[in-house]
C-alpha positions as CSV (number, residue, x, y, z in Angstrom):
1,X,-10.2,11.1,-10.8
2,X,-8.3,8.3,-8.8
3,X,-8.0,8.7,-5.2
4,X,-4.9,6.3,-3.9
5,X,-4.1,6.6,0.2
6,X,-1.1,6.0,1.3
7,X,-0.5,4.7,4.9
8,X,2.5,4.5,6.9
9,X,2.4,2.7,10.0
10,X,5.3,4.1,12.4
11,X,4.6,1.7,15.5
12,X,4.2,-1.7,13.2
13,X,6.6,-0.7,10.5
14,X,4.2,-1.4,7.1
15,X,3.6,1.2,4.8
16,X,-0.3,0.0,2.8
17,X,-0.9,1.3,-0.5
18,X,-5.1,1.8,-1.7
19,X,-5.9,2.0,-5.4
20,X,-9.5,1.6,-4.3
21,X,-12.2,1.4,-1.3
22,X,-10.5,-0.6,1.4
23,X,-14.2,-1.9,2.3
24,X,-14.0,-3.3,-0.7
25,X,-11.0,-6.3,0.4
26,X,-12.4,-9.6,0.2
27,X,-8.9,-11.6,0.8
28,X,-5.1,-11.2,1.5
29,X,-2.6,-12.9,-0.5
30,X,1.1,-13.2,0.4
31,X,3.9,-13.0,-1.9
32,X,7.2,-14.5,-0.1
33,X,8.4,-11.0,-0.4
34,X,7.3,-9.1,3.0
35,X,4.4,-8.0,0.5
36,X,1.0,-8.4,0.9
37,X,-1.4,-8.0,-1.7
38,X,-5.5,-7.5,-1.0
39,X,-7.8,-8.3,-3.2
40,X,-11.7,-7.6,-4.0
41,X,-14.0,-10.1,-5.0
42,X,-13.1,-10.6,-8.4
43,X,-9.5,-10.9,-7.6
44,X,-8.8,-7.7,-8.7
45,X,-5.6,-6.1,-6.7
46,X,-6.9,-2.4,-4.8
47,X,-3.9,-2.3,-2.6
48,X,-0.7,-3.5,-1.0
49,X,1.1,-3.6,2.4
50,X,5.1,-3.6,2.4
51,X,6.1,-5.8,6.1
52,X,9.1,-4.2,7.6
53,X,9.2,-0.7,5.7
54,X,11.9,1.0,7.0
55,X,12.5,4.7,6.2
56,X,13.6,7.3,7.5
57,X,10.3,8.8,8.0
58,X,10.0,8.8,12.2
59,X,13.3,11.2,11.6
60,X,11.6,13.6,9.5
61,X,8.0,13.4,9.9
62,X,7.2,13.4,6.4
63,X,7.0,10.6,3.9
64,X,7.4,12.0,0.0
65,X,6.1,10.2,-2.3
66,X,6.2,10.9,-5.8
67,X,3.9,9.6,-8.9
68,X,4.2,8.6,-12.4
69,X,1.9,8.5,-15.1
70,X,3.2,6.0,-18.3
71,X,1.3,6.0,-20.9
72,X,1.7,2.4,-23.3
């Protein structure tokens, strides 16, 4: 089973999503769209962070996330 971690930082206004263990992070790469990709030593993306993430989360105190599996 794949474990995905989603973290919302209300103070920093960031949304961080990890597809793998954050301890494996080796390098970060800015995409230019206020998104930072976190990569492991082999260059595989293991997470991303969305800067200036705005949502009604701070008012509702909950963040709803939907996942969908697409099979080709």
